[in-house]
PyMOL Python script that loads the backbone (N, CA, C, O; Angstrom):
from pymol import cmd

cmd.read_pdbstr("""\
ATOM      1  N   MET A   1      84.301  95.064  95.554  1.00  0.00           N
ATOM      2  CA  MET A   1      84.589  96.139  96.483  1.00  0.00           C
ATOM      3  C   MET A   1      85.032  97.378  95.705  1.00  0.00           C
ATOM      4  O   MET A   1      85.829  97.281  94.772  1.00  0.00           O
ATOM      5  N   THR A   2      84.528  98.507  96.083  1.00  0.00           N
ATOM      6  CA  THR A   2      84.881  99.783  95.458  1.00  0.00           C
ATOM      7  C   THR A   2      86.397 100.003  95.498  1.00  0.00           C
ATOM      8  O   THR A   2      87.076  99.591  96.438  1.00  0.00           O
ATOM      9  N   ALA A   3      86.902 100.654  94.464  1.00  0.00           N
ATOM     10  CA  ALA A   3      88.327 100.995  94.397  1.00  0.00           C
ATOM     11  C   ALA A   3      88.461 102.420  93.904  1.00  0.00           C
ATOM     12  O   ALA A   3      87.553 102.971  93.281  1.00  0.00           O
ATOM     13  N   TYR A   4      89.609 103.004  94.194  1.00  0.00           N
ATOM     14  CA  TYR A   4      89.888 104.379  93.791  1.00  0.00           C
ATOM     15  C   TYR A   4      91.179 104.452  92.991  1.00  0.00           C
ATOM     16  O   TYR A   4      92.196 103.858  93.352  1.00  0.00           O
ATOM     17  N   TRP A   5      91.110 105.186  91.910  1.00  0.00           N
ATOM     18  CA  TRP A   5      92.257 105.474  91.054  1.00  0.00           C
ATOM     19  C   TRP A   5      92.681 106.878  91.441  1.00  0.00           C
ATOM     20  O   TRP A   5      91.909 107.825  91.292  1.00  0.00           O
ATOM     21  N   VAL A   6      93.893 107.019  91.934  1.00  0.00           N
ATOM     22  CA  VAL A   6      94.420 108.317  92.346  1.00  0.00           C
ATOM     23  C   VAL A   6      95.505 108.703  91.350  1.00  0.00           C
ATOM     24  O   VAL A   6      96.512 108.008  91.210  1.00  0.00           O
ATOM     25  N   ASN A   7      95.290 109.809  90.666  1.00  0.00           N
ATOM     26  CA  ASN A   7      96.176 110.273  89.609  1.00  0.00           C
ATOM     27  C   ASN A   7      96.735 111.633  90.019  1.00  0.00           C
ATOM     28  O   ASN A   7      95.978 112.578  90.241  1.00  0.00           O
ATOM     29  N   THR A   8      98.050 111.730  90.119  1.00  0.00           N
ATOM     30  CA  THR A   8      98.702 112.989  90.467  1.00  0.00           C
ATOM     31  C   THR A   8      99.610 113.417  89.322  1.00  0.00           C
ATOM     32  O   THR A   8     100.429 112.634  88.838  1.00  0.00           O
ATOM     33  N   VAL A   9      99.459 114.658  88.897  1.00  0.00           N
ATOM     34  CA  VAL A   9     100.324 115.213  87.856  1.00  0.00           C
ATOM     35  C   VAL A   9     101.503 115.860  88.564  1.00  0.00           C
ATOM     36  O   VAL A   9     101.366 116.925  89.167  1.00  0.00           O
ATOM     37  N   ARG A  10     102.647 115.222  88.491  1.00  0.00           N
ATOM     38  CA  ARG A  10     103.856 115.713  89.154  1.00  0.00           C
ATOM     39  C   ARG A  10     104.478 116.891  88.398  1.00  0.00           C
ATOM     40  O   ARG A  10     105.014 117.823  88.999  1.00  0.00           O
ATOM     41  N   GLU A  11     104.393 116.825  87.065  1.00  0.00           N
ATOM     42  CA  GLU A  11     104.960 117.893  86.249  1.00  0.00           C
ATOM     43  C   GLU A  11     104.170 117.995  84.947  1.00  0.00           C
ATOM     44  O   GLU A  11     104.012 117.005  84.232  1.00  0.00           O
ATOM     45  N   LEU A  12     103.682 119.179  84.645  1.00  0.00           N
ATOM     46  CA  LEU A  12     102.980 119.434  83.390  1.00  0.00           C
ATOM     47  C   LEU A  12     103.982 119.973  82.383  1.00  0.00           C
ATOM     48  O   LEU A  12     104.605 121.013  82.599  1.00  0.00           O
ATOM     49  N   LYS A  13     104.128 119.246  81.275  1.00  0.00           N
ATOM     50  CA  LYS A  13     105.082 119.644  80.241  1.00  0.00           C
ATOM     51  C   LYS A  13     104.396 120.251  79.023  1.00  0.00           C
ATOM     52  O   LYS A  13     104.982 121.083  78.330  1.00  0.00           O
ATOM     53  N   ASP A  14     103.153 119.838  78.757  1.00  0.00           N
ATOM     54  CA  ASP A  14     102.437 120.319  77.575  1.00  0.00           C
ATOM     55  C   ASP A  14     100.936 120.297  77.877  1.00  0.00           C
ATOM     56  O   ASP A  14     100.313 119.235  77.889  1.00  0.00           O
ATOM     57  N   ALA A  15     100.372 121.464  78.118  1.00  0.00           N
ATOM     58  CA  ALA A  15      98.956 121.573  78.499  1.00  0.00           C
ATOM     59  C   ALA A  15      98.022 121.093  77.385  1.00  0.00           C
ATOM     60  O   ALA A  15      96.971 120.518  77.670  1.00  0.00           O
ATOM     61  N   GLU A  16      98.387 121.319  76.141  1.00  0.00           N
ATOM     62  CA  GLU A  16      97.546 120.870  75.026  1.00  0.00           C
ATOM     63  C   GLU A  16      97.484 119.350  74.951  1.00  0.00           C
ATOM     64  O   GLU A  16      96.420 118.783  74.701  1.00  0.00           O
ATOM     65  N   LYS A  17      98.608 118.692  75.165  1.00  0.00           N
ATOM     66  CA  LYS A  17      98.606 117.220  75.176  1.00  0.00           C
ATOM     67  C   LYS A  17      97.778 116.686  76.348  1.00  0.00           C
ATOM     68  O   LYS A  17      97.058 115.698  76.204  1.00  0.00           O
ATOM     69  N   LEU A  18      97.881 117.336  77.498  1.00  0.00           N
ATOM     70  CA  LEU A  18      97.093 116.902  78.653  1.00  0.00           C
ATOM     71  C   LEU A  18      95.602 117.079  78.380  1.00  0.00           C
ATOM     72  O   LEU A  18      94.798 116.230  78.767  1.00  0.00           O
ATOM     73  N   ALA A  19      95.229 118.157  77.728  1.00  0.00           N
ATOM     74  CA  ALA A  19      93.819 118.384  77.395  1.00  0.00           C
ATOM     75  C   ALA A  19      93.307 117.326  76.422  1.00  0.00           C
ATOM     76  O   ALA A  19      92.188 116.837  76.577  1.00  0.00           O
ATOM     77  N   ARG A  20      94.104 116.971  75.430  1.00  0.00           N
ATOM     78  CA  ARG A  20      93.704 115.925  74.475  1.00  0.00           C
ATOM     79  C   ARG A  20      93.598 114.579  75.174  1.00  0.00           C
ATOM     80  O   ARG A  20      92.666 113.815  74.923  1.00  0.00           O
ATOM     81  N   TYR A  21      94.550 114.290  76.048  1.00  0.00           N
ATOM     82  CA  TYR A  21      94.489 113.071  76.860  1.00  0.00           C
ATOM     83  C   TYR A  21      93.167 113.018  77.627  1.00  0.00           C
ATOM     84  O   TYR A  21      92.487 111.992  77.615  1.00  0.00           O
ATOM     85  N   ALA A  22      92.801 114.109  78.288  1.00  0.00           N
ATOM     86  CA  ALA A  22      91.579 114.142  79.099  1.00  0.00           C
ATOM     87  C   ALA A  22      90.339 113.890  78.246  1.00  0.00           C
ATOM     88  O   ALA A  22      89.419 113.199  78.682  1.00  0.00           O
ATOM     89  N   GLU A  23      90.306 114.442  77.036  1.00  0.00           N
ATOM     90  CA  GLU A  23      89.176 114.218  76.130  1.00  0.00           C
ATOM     91  C   GLU A  23      89.000 112.735  75.814  1.00  0.00           C
ATOM     92  O   GLU A  23      87.876 112.237  75.746  1.00  0.00           O
ATOM     93  N   LEU A  24      90.104 112.041  75.623  1.00  0.00           N
ATOM     94  CA  LEU A  24      90.067 110.624  75.274  1.00  0.00           C
ATOM     95  C   LEU A  24      89.917 109.727  76.494  1.00  0.00           C
ATOM     96  O   LEU A  24      89.235 108.703  76.439  1.00  0.00           O
ATOM     97  N   ALA A  25      90.555 110.112  77.593  1.00  0.00           N
ATOM     98  CA  ALA A  25      90.553 109.262  78.788  1.00  0.00           C
ATOM     99  C   ALA A  25      89.203 109.229  79.481  1.00  0.00           C
ATOM    100  O   ALA A  25      88.793 108.182  79.981  1.00  0.00           O
ATOM    101  N   THR A  26      88.506 110.354  79.519  1.00  0.00           N
ATOM    102  CA  THR A  26      87.246 110.428  80.266  1.00  0.00           C
ATOM    103  C   THR A  26      86.233 109.375  79.812  1.00  0.00           C
ATOM    104  O   THR A  26      85.702 108.660  80.662  1.00  0.00           O
ATOM    105  N   PRO A  27      85.937 109.244  78.514  1.00  0.00           N
ATOM    106  CA  PRO A  27      84.985 108.199  78.121  1.00  0.00           C
ATOM    107  C   PRO A  27      85.524 106.782  78.327  1.00  0.00           C
ATOM    108  O   PRO A  27      84.751 105.866  78.609  1.00  0.00           O
ATOM    109  N   ALA A  28      86.829 106.592  78.191  1.00  0.00           N
ATOM    110  CA  ALA A  28      87.411 105.259  78.417  1.00  0.00           C
ATOM    111  C   ALA A  28      87.256 104.859  79.879  1.00  0.00           C
ATOM    112  O   ALA A  28      86.973 103.701  80.186  1.00  0.00           O
ATOM    113  N   ILE A  29      87.441 105.803  80.761  1.00  0.00           N
ATOM    114  CA  ILE A  29      87.277 105.553  82.201  1.00  0.00           C
ATOM    115  C   ILE A  29      85.813 105.278  82.521  1.00  0.00           C
ATOM    116  O   ILE A  29      85.495 104.330  83.239  1.00  0.00           O
ATOM    117  N   ALA A  30      84.923 106.111  81.985  1.00  0.00           N
ATOM    118  CA  ALA A  30      83.486 105.940  82.242  1.00  0.00           C
ATOM    119  C   ALA A  30      82.976 104.594  81.728  1.00  0.00           C
ATOM    120  O   ALA A  30      82.091 103.993  82.338  1.00  0.00           O
ATOM    121  N   ALA A  31      83.523 104.121  80.619  1.00  0.00           N
ATOM    122  CA  ALA A  31      83.102 102.845  80.041  1.00  0.00           C
ATOM    123  C   ALA A  31      83.362 101.668  80.981  1.00  0.00           C
ATOM    124  O   ALA A  31      82.764 100.603  80.825  1.00  0.00           O
ATOM    125  N   HIS A  32      84.246 101.857  81.946  1.00  0.00           N
ATOM    126  CA  HIS A  32      84.562 100.807  82.914  1.00  0.00           C
ATOM    127  C   HIS A  32      83.986 101.120  84.296  1.00  0.00           C
ATOM    128  O   HIS A  32      84.415 100.555  85.302  1.00  0.00           O
ATOM    129  N   GLY A  33      83.025 102.010  84.329  1.00  0.00           N
ATOM    130  CA  GLY A  33      82.353 102.328  85.590  1.00  0.00           C
ATOM    131  C   GLY A  33      83.036 103.391  86.409  1.00  0.00           C
ATOM    132  O   GLY A  33      82.650 103.614  87.557  1.00  0.00           O
ATOM    133  N   GLY A  34      84.042 104.060  85.865  1.00  0.00           N
ATOM    134  CA  GLY A  34      84.768 105.097  86.602  1.00  0.00           C
ATOM    135  C   GLY A  34      83.959 106.380  86.716  1.00  0.00           C
ATOM    136  O   GLY A  34      83.294 106.806  85.771  1.00  0.00           O
ATOM    137  N   ARG A  35      84.032 106.981  87.888  1.00  0.00           N
ATOM    138  CA  ARG A  35      83.310 108.227  88.166  1.00  0.00           C
ATOM    139  C   ARG A  35      84.238 109.160  88.928  1.00  0.00           C
ATOM    140  O   ARG A  35      84.716 108.820  90.011  1.00  0.00           O
ATOM    141  N   PHE A  36      84.494 110.342  88.360  1.00  0.00           N
ATOM    142  CA  PHE A  36      85.354 111.318  89.028  1.00  0.00           C
ATOM    143  C   PHE A  36      84.656 111.815  90.290  1.00  0.00           C
ATOM    144  O   PHE A  36      83.508 112.257  90.245  1.00  0.00           O
ATOM    145  N   ILE A  37      85.365 111.735  91.415  1.00  0.00           N
ATOM    146  CA  ILE A  37      84.791 112.254  92.666  1.00  0.00           C
ATOM    147  C   ILE A  37      85.568 113.454  93.186  1.00  0.00           C
ATOM    148  O   ILE A  37      85.061 114.194  94.029  1.00  0.00           O
ATOM    149  N   ALA A  38      86.779 113.661  92.705  1.00  0.00           N
ATOM    150  CA  ALA A  38      87.556 114.856  93.067  1.00  0.00           C
ATOM    151  C   ALA A  38      88.566 115.099  91.953  1.00  0.00           C
ATOM    152  O   ALA A  38      89.125 114.164  91.381  1.00  0.00           O
ATOM    153  N   ARG A  39      88.788 116.391  91.657  1.00  0.00           N
ATOM    154  CA  ARG A  39      89.735 116.728  90.592  1.00  0.00           C
ATOM    155  C   ARG A  39      90.166 118.176  90.794  1.00  0.00           C
ATOM    156  O   ARG A  39      89.328 119.050  91.018  1.00  0.00           O
ATOM    157  N   GLY A  40      91.464 118.430  90.714  1.00  0.00           N
ATOM    158  CA  GLY A  40      91.954 119.795  90.797  1.00  0.00           C
ATOM    159  C   GLY A  40      93.199 119.910  91.648  1.00  0.00           C
ATOM    160  O   GLY A  40      93.896 118.926  91.894  1.00  0.00           O
ATOM    161  N   LEU A  41      93.469 121.124  92.092  1.00  0.00           N
ATOM    162  CA  LEU A  41      94.630 121.382  92.936  1.00  0.00           C
ATOM    163  C   LEU A  41      94.254 121.221  94.400  1.00  0.00           C
ATOM    164  O   LEU A  41      93.226 121.748  94.827  1.00  0.00           O
ATOM    165  N   PRO A  42      95.064 120.503  95.185  1.00  0.00           N
ATOM    166  CA  PRO A  42      94.789 120.366  96.616  1.00  0.00           C
ATOM    167  C   PRO A  42      94.729 121.736  97.292  1.00  0.00           C
ATOM    168  O   PRO A  42      95.438 122.664  96.903  1.00  0.00           O
ATOM    169  N   GLN A  43      93.901 121.844  98.276  1.00  0.00           N
ATOM    170  CA  GLN A  43      93.760 123.087  99.016  1.00  0.00           C
ATOM    171  C   GLN A  43      94.685 123.145 100.225  1.00  0.00           C
ATOM    172  O   GLN A  43      94.880 124.211 100.810  1.00  0.00           O
ATOM    173  N   ALA A  44      95.254 122.001 100.600  1.00  0.00           N
ATOM    174  CA  ALA A  44      96.214 121.934 101.699  1.00  0.00           C
ATOM    175  C   ALA A  44      97.037 120.658 101.518  1.00  0.00           C
ATOM    176  O   ALA A  44      96.558 119.670 100.962  1.00  0.00           O
ATOM    177  N   ALA A  45      98.272 120.695 101.992  1.00  0.00           N
ATOM    178  CA  ALA A  45      99.141 119.520 101.974  1.00  0.00           C
ATOM    179  C   ALA A  45      99.969 119.540 103.254  1.00  0.00           C
ATOM    180  O   ALA A  45     100.384 120.601 103.720  1.00  0.00           O
ATOM    181  N   PHE A  46     100.201 118.365 103.813  1.00  0.00           N
ATOM    182  CA  PHE A  46     100.915 118.270 105.081  1.00  0.00           C
ATOM    183  C   PHE A  46     102.039 117.258 104.986  1.00  0.00           C
ATOM    184  O   PHE A  46     102.060 116.418 104.086  1.00  0.00           O
ATOM    185  N   GLU A  47     102.972 117.342 105.918  1.00  0.00           N
ATOM    186  CA  GLU A  47     104.136 116.471 105.998  1.00  0.00           C
ATOM    187  C   GLU A  47     104.889 116.501 104.680  1.00  0.00           C
ATOM    188  O   GLU A  47     105.419 117.555 104.329  1.00  0.00           O
ATOM    189  N   GLU A  48     104.970 115.409 103.926  1.00  0.00           N
ATOM    190  CA  GLU A  48     105.704 115.377 102.660  1.00  0.00           C
ATOM    191  C   GLU A  48     104.772 115.625 101.469  1.00  0.00           C
ATOM    192  O   GLU A  48     105.183 115.450 100.322  1.00  0.00           O
ATOM    193  N   GLY A  49     103.528 116.028 101.726  1.00  0.00           N
ATOM    194  CA  GLY A  49     102.546 116.235 100.668  1.00  0.00           C
ATOM    195  C   GLY A  49     102.919 117.358  99.725  1.00  0.00           C
ATOM    196  O   GLY A  49     103.672 118.265 100.077  1.00  0.00           O
ATOM    197  N   THR A  50     102.378 117.281  98.521  1.00  0.00           N
ATOM    198  CA  THR A  50     102.612 118.306  97.508  1.00  0.00           C
ATOM    199  C   THR A  50     101.270 118.876  97.057  1.00  0.00           C
ATOM    200  O   THR A  50     100.219 118.288  97.315  1.00  0.00           O
ATOM    201  N   LEU A  51     101.312 119.998  96.397  1.00  0.00           N
ATOM    202  CA  LEU A  51     100.095 120.639  95.894  1.00  0.00           C
ATOM    203  C   LEU A  51      99.912 120.368  94.398  1.00  0.00           C
ATOM    204  O   LEU A  51      99.440 121.227  93.652  1.00  0.00           O
ATOM    205  N   ASP A  52     100.290 119.168  93.976  1.00  0.00           N
ATOM    206  CA  ASP A  52     100.161 118.767  92.579  1.00  0.00           C
ATOM    207  C   ASP A  52      98.701 118.504  92.219  1.00  0.00           C
ATOM    208  O   ASP A  52      97.913 118.052  93.050  1.00  0.00           O
ATOM    209  N   ARG A  53      98.357 118.794  90.969  1.00  0.00           N
ATOM    210  CA  ARG A  53      97.018 118.504  90.459  1.00  0.00           C
ATOM    211  C   ARG A  53      96.714 117.027  90.686  1.00  0.00           C
ATOM    212  O   ARG A  53      97.537 116.167  90.373  1.00  0.00           O
ATOM    213  N   THR A  54      95.538 116.731  91.227  1.00  0.00           N
ATOM    214  CA  THR A  54      95.166 115.368  91.598  1.00  0.00           C
ATOM    215  C   THR A  54      93.745 115.070  91.158  1.00  0.00           C
ATOM    216  O   THR A  54      92.878 115.943  91.203  1.00  0.00           O
ATOM    217  N   ALA A  55      93.506 113.832  90.732  1.00  0.00           N
ATOM    218  CA  ALA A  55      92.153 113.362  90.440  1.00  0.00           C
ATOM    219  C   ALA A  55      91.934 112.061  91.196  1.00  0.00           C
ATOM    220  O   ALA A  55      92.837 111.232  91.302  1.00  0.00           O
ATOM    221  N   ILE A  56      90.734 111.893  91.716  1.00  0.00           N
ATOM    222  CA  ILE A  56      90.337 110.651  92.366  1.00  0.00           C
ATOM    223  C   ILE A  56      89.112 110.144  91.622  1.00  0.00           C
ATOM    224  O   ILE A  56      88.107 110.842  91.489  1.00  0.00           O
ATOM    225  N   ILE A  57      89.223 108.905  91.138  1.00  0.00           N
ATOM    226  CA  ILE A  57      88.160 108.308  90.340  1.00  0.00           C
ATOM    227  C   ILE A  57      87.687 107.044  91.050  1.00  0.00           C
ATOM    228  O   ILE A  57      88.492 106.182  91.401  1.00  0.00           O
ATOM    229  N   GLU A  58      86.399 106.942  91.256  1.00  0.00           N
ATOM    230  CA  GLU A  58      85.820 105.777  91.927  1.00  0.00           C
ATOM    231  C   GLU A  58      85.416 104.737  90.883  1.00  0.00           C
ATOM    232  O   GLU A  58      84.809 105.073  89.866  1.00  0.00           O
ATOM    233  N   PHE A  59      85.752 103.486  91.138  1.00  0.00           N
ATOM    234  CA  PHE A  59      85.388 102.357  90.287  1.00  0.00           C
ATOM    235  C   PHE A  59      84.653 101.312  91.113  1.00  0.00           C
ATOM    236  O   PHE A  59      84.792 101.288  92.336  1.00  0.00           O
ATOM    237  N   PRO A  60      83.878 100.455  90.474  1.00  0.00           N
ATOM    238  CA  PRO A  60      83.185  99.408  91.215  1.00  0.00           C
ATOM    239  C   PRO A  60      84.124  98.367  91.831  1.00  0.00           C
ATOM    240  O   PRO A  60      83.743  97.672  92.773  1.00  0.00           O
ATOM    241  N   SER A  61      85.354  98.256  91.304  1.00  0.00           N
ATOM    242  CA  SER A  61      86.302  97.266  91.826  1.00  0.00           C
ATOM    243  C   SER A  61      87.711  97.597  91.339  1.00  0.00           C
ATOM    244  O   SER A  61      87.895  98.403  90.427  1.00  0.00           O
ATOM    245  N   VAL A  62      88.699  96.960  91.963  1.00  0.00           N
ATOM    246  CA  VAL A  62      90.084  97.080  91.498  1.00  0.00           C
ATOM    247  C   VAL A  62      90.187  96.547  90.071  1.00  0.00           C
ATOM    248  O   VAL A  62      90.853  97.147  89.227  1.00  0.00           O
ATOM    249  N   ASP A  63      89.527  95.417  89.803  1.00  0.00           N
ATOM    250  CA  ASP A  63      89.585  94.838  88.458  1.00  0.00           C
ATOM    251  C   ASP A  63      89.052  95.803  87.406  1.00  0.00           C
ATOM    252  O   ASP A  63      89.613  95.897  86.315  1.00  0.00           O
ATOM    253  N   ALA A  64      87.973  96.521  87.719  1.00  0.00           N
ATOM    254  CA  ALA A  64      87.408  97.487  86.770  1.00  0.00           C
ATOM    255  C   ALA A  64      88.380  98.641  86.536  1.00  0.00           C
ATOM    256  O   ALA A  64      88.526  99.108  85.406  1.00  0.00           O
ATOM    257  N   ALA A  65      89.045  99.104  87.594  1.00  0.00           N
ATOM    258  CA  ALA A  65      90.011 100.196  87.456  1.00  0.00           C
ATOM    259  C   ALA A  65      91.205  99.764  86.607  1.00  0.00           C
ATOM    260  O   ALA A  65      91.654 100.509  85.736  1.00  0.00           O
ATOM    261  N   VAL A  66      91.713  98.570  86.859  1.00  0.00           N
ATOM    262  CA  VAL A  66      92.843  98.051  86.075  1.00  0.00           C
ATOM    263  C   VAL A  66      92.409  97.840  84.625  1.00  0.00           C
ATOM    264  O   VAL A  66      93.161  98.155  83.702  1.00  0.00           O
ATOM    265  N   ALA A  67      91.200  97.310  84.418  1.00  0.00           N
ATOM    266  CA  ALA A  67      90.698  97.103  83.052  1.00  0.00           C
ATOM    267  C   ALA A  67      90.580  98.436  82.314  1.00  0.00           C
ATOM    268  O   ALA A  67      90.870  98.505  81.119  1.00  0.00           O
ATOM    269  N   ALA A  68      90.163  99.484  83.004  1.00  0.00           N
ATOM    270  CA  ALA A  68      90.076 100.806  82.385  1.00  0.00           C
ATOM    271  C   ALA A  68      91.464 101.258  81.943  1.00  0.00           C
ATOM    272  O   ALA A  68      91.635 101.731  80.819  1.00  0.00           O
ATOM    273  N   TYR A  69      92.449 101.114  82.816  1.00  0.00           N
ATOM    274  CA  TYR A  69      93.816 101.528  82.475  1.00  0.00           C
ATOM    275  C   TYR A  69      94.347 100.748  81.278  1.00  0.00           C
ATOM    276  O   TYR A  69      95.001 101.315  80.402  1.00  0.00           O
ATOM    277  N   GLU A  70      94.069  99.462  81.242  1.00  0.00           N
ATOM    278  CA  GLU A  70      94.592  98.594  80.190  1.00  0.00           C
ATOM    279  C   GLU A  70      93.760  98.621  78.912  1.00  0.00           C
ATOM    280  O   GLU A  70      94.157  98.026  77.910  1.00  0.00           O
ATOM    281  N   SER A  71      92.621  99.297  78.927  1.00  0.00           N
ATOM    282  CA  SER A  71      91.711  99.294  77.777  1.00  0.00           C
ATOM    283  C   SER A  71      92.320  99.988  76.565  1.00  0.00           C
ATOM    284  O   SER A  71      93.216 100.823  76.686  1.00  0.00           O
ATOM    285  N   GLU A  72      91.812  99.622  75.403  1.00  0.00           N
ATOM    286  CA  GLU A  72      92.269 100.226  74.149  1.00  0.00           C
ATOM    287  C   GLU A  72      92.015 101.732  74.159  1.00  0.00           C
ATOM    288  O   GLU A  72      92.872 102.508  73.736  1.00  0.00           O
ATOM    289  N   GLY A  73      90.855 102.142  74.634  1.00  0.00           N
ATOM    290  CA  GLY A  73      90.526 103.560  74.666  1.00  0.00           C
ATOM    291  C   GLY A  73      91.470 104.361  75.539  1.00  0.00           C
ATOM    292  O   GLY A  73      91.889 105.457  75.168  1.00  0.00           O
ATOM    293  N   TYR A  74      91.809 103.811  76.709  1.00  0.00           N
ATOM    294  CA  TYR A  74      92.713 104.530  77.597  1.00  0.00           C
ATOM    295  C   TYR A  74      94.136 104.538  77.045  1.00  0.00           C
ATOM    296  O   TYR A  74      94.861 105.518  77.213  1.00  0.00           O
ATOM    297  N   GLN A  75      94.530 103.470  76.397  1.00  0.00           N
ATOM    298  CA  GLN A  75      95.856 103.424  75.802  1.00  0.00           C
ATOM    299  C   GLN A  75      95.981 104.463  74.676  1.00  0.00           C
ATOM    300  O   GLN A  75      97.058 105.020  74.464  1.00  0.00           O
ATOM    301  N   LEU A  76      94.891 104.719  73.963  1.00  0.00           N
ATOM    302  CA  LEU A  76      94.891 105.797  72.964  1.00  0.00           C
ATOM    303  C   LEU A  76      95.073 107.153  73.640  1.00  0.00           C
ATOM    304  O   LEU A  76      95.767 108.026  73.119  1.00  0.00           O
ATOM    305  N   ALA A  77      94.447 107.324  74.799  1.00  0.00           N
ATOM    306  CA  ALA A  77      94.605 108.567  75.561  1.00  0.00           C
ATOM    307  C   ALA A  77      96.052 108.738  75.998  1.00  0.00           C
ATOM    308  O   ALA A  77      96.604 109.835  75.913  1.00  0.00           O
ATOM    309  N   LEU A  78      96.665 107.657  76.466  1.00  0.00           N
ATOM    310  CA  LEU A  78      98.073 107.727  76.869  1.00  0.00           C
ATOM    311  C   LEU A  78      98.969 108.077  75.684  1.00  0.00           C
ATOM    312  O   LEU A  78      99.931 108.831  75.827  1.00  0.00           O
ATOM    313  N   ALA A  79      98.650 107.533  74.528  1.00  0.00           N
ATOM    314  CA  ALA A  79      99.439 107.860  73.334  1.00  0.00           C
ATOM    315  C   ALA A  79      99.313 109.350  73.006  1.00  0.00           C
ATOM    316  O   ALA A  79     100.288 109.979  72.593  1.00  0.00           O
ATOM    317  N   ALA A  80      98.124 109.912  73.188  1.00  0.00           N
ATOM    318  CA  ALA A  80      97.920 111.339  72.939  1.00  0.00           C
ATOM    319  C   ALA A  80      98.678 112.193  73.960  1.00  0.00           C
ATOM    320  O   ALA A  80      99.156 113.279  73.632  1.00  0.00           O
ATOM    321  N   LEU A  81      98.784 111.704  75.186  1.00  0.00           N
ATOM    322  CA  LEU A  81      99.525 112.434  76.215  1.00  0.00           C
ATOM    323  C   LEU A  81     101.002 112.548  75.820  1.00  0.00           C
ATOM    324  O   LEU A  81     101.616 113.602  75.983  1.00  0.00           O
ATOM    325  N   ASP A  82     101.559 111.461  75.305  1.00  0.00           N
ATOM    326  CA  ASP A  82     102.887 111.465  74.675  1.00  0.00           C
ATOM    327  C   ASP A  82     103.935 112.303  75.409  1.00  0.00           C
ATOM    328  O   ASP A  82     104.576 113.165  74.808  1.00  0.00           O
ATOM    329  N   GLY A  83     104.107 112.048  76.713  1.00  0.00           N
ATOM    330  CA  GLY A  83     105.132 112.759  77.470  1.00  0.00           C
ATOM    331  C   GLY A  83     104.739 114.164  77.894  1.00  0.00           C
ATOM    332  O   GLY A  83     105.584 114.915  78.381  1.00  0.00           O
ATOM    333  N   GLY A  84     103.485 114.532  77.722  1.00  0.00           N
ATOM    334  CA  GLY A  84     103.035 115.876  78.077  1.00  0.00           C
ATOM    335  C   GLY A  84     102.929 116.124  79.567  1.00  0.00           C
ATOM    336  O   GLY A  84     102.734 117.261  79.996  1.00  0.00           O
ATOM    337  N   ALA A  85     103.057 115.060  80.373  1.00  0.00           N
ATOM    338  CA  ALA A  85     102.994 115.203  81.826  1.00  0.00           C
ATOM    339  C   ALA A  85     103.706 114.030  82.477  1.00  0.00           C
ATOM    340  O   ALA A  85     103.753 112.926  81.935  1.00  0.00           O
ATOM    341  N   VAL A  86     104.257 114.298  83.653  1.00  0.00           N
ATOM    342  CA  VAL A  86     104.824 113.246  84.495  1.00  0.00           C
ATOM    343  C   VAL A  86     103.777 112.989  85.567  1.00  0.00           C
ATOM    344  O   VAL A  86     103.404 113.901  86.304  1.00  0.00           O
ATOM    345  N   ARG A  87     103.299 111.744  85.657  1.00  0.00           N
ATOM    346  CA  ARG A  87     102.194 111.436  86.557  1.00  0.00           C
ATOM    347  C   ARG A  87     102.516 110.258  87.461  1.00  0.00           C
ATOM    348  O   ARG A  87     103.442 109.483  87.219  1.00  0.00           O
ATOM    349  N   ASP A  88     101.717 110.156  88.509  1.00  0.00           N
ATOM    350  CA  ASP A  88     101.769 109.041  89.463  1.00  0.00           C
ATOM    351  C   ASP A  88     100.341 108.532  89.569  1.00  0.00           C
ATOM    352  O   ASP A  88      99.450 109.265  89.997  1.00  0.00           O
ATOM    353  N   ILE A  89     100.114 107.273  89.179  1.00  0.00           N
ATOM    354  CA  ILE A  89      98.771 106.693  89.240  1.00  0.00           C
ATOM    355  C   ILE A  89      98.812 105.509  90.195  1.00  0.00           C
ATOM    356  O   ILE A  89      99.694 104.655  90.119  1.00  0.00           O
ATOM    357  N   ARG A  90      97.833 105.480  91.099  1.00  0.00           N
ATOM    358  CA  ARG A  90      97.700 104.373  92.046  1.00  0.00           C
ATOM    359  C   ARG A  90      96.262 103.920  92.065  1.00  0.00           C
ATOM    360  O   ARG A  90      95.350 104.740  91.962  1.00  0.00           O
ATOM    361  N   ILE A  91      96.046 102.625  92.197  1.00  0.00           N
ATOM    362  CA  ILE A  91      94.701 102.070  92.351  1.00  0.00           C
ATOM    363  C   ILE A  91      94.667 101.387  93.709  1.00  0.00           C
ATOM    364  O   ILE A  91      95.475 100.504  93.997  1.00  0.00           O
ATOM    365  N   ILE A  92      93.711 101.813  94.545  1.00  0.00           N
ATOM    366  CA  ILE A  92      93.635 101.284  95.905  1.00  0.00           C
ATOM    367  C   ILE A  92      92.205 100.856  96.211  1.00  0.00           C
ATOM    368  O   ILE A  92      91.255 101.500  95.764  1.00  0.00           O
ATOM    369  N   PRO A  93      92.044  99.771  96.970  1.00  0.00           N
ATOM    370  CA  PRO A  93      90.700  99.342  97.340  1.00  0.00           C
ATOM    371  C   PRO A  93      90.153 100.198  98.468  1.00  0.00           C
ATOM    372  O   PRO A  93      90.900 100.723  99.294  1.00  0.00           O
ATOM    373  N   ALA A  94      88.829 100.328  98.487  1.00  0.00           N
ATOM    374  CA  ALA A  94      88.175 101.041  99.586  1.00  0.00           C
ATOM    375  C   ALA A  94      88.237 100.183 100.849  1.00  0.00           C
ATOM    376  O   ALA A  94      88.462  98.975 100.779  1.00  0.00           O
ATOM    377  N   VAL A  95      88.040 100.806 101.977  1.00  0.00           N
ATOM    378  CA  VAL A  95      88.017 100.055 103.235  1.00  0.00           C
ATOM    379  C   VAL A  95      86.597  99.773 103.658  1.00  0.00           C
ATOM    380  O   VAL A  95      86.374  99.150 104.696  1.00  0.00           O
TER     381      VAL A  95
END
""", "prot")
cmd.dss("prot")
cmd.show_as("cartoon", "prot")
cmd.util.cbc("prot")
cmd.orient("prot")
């Protein structure tokens, strides 16, 4: 079943580190079947919502999304991020 990785940047501390992270993370995500379907700043937020930078990545399954996060390539990307951003990542199954 399809799954979605929802990544929200709550606080950007170092734009250069985030850019390096993105360079490394993108191929690691793609290697596990991940495909970006939305990325950027929300155009509207309601109730308790925020206008934080958000990415939504589609994967073939929850297992594929978790494997991407746990992969060596993605862990290298996280090391490059090195505190450059405070993020919230969630993996949810499609309905």
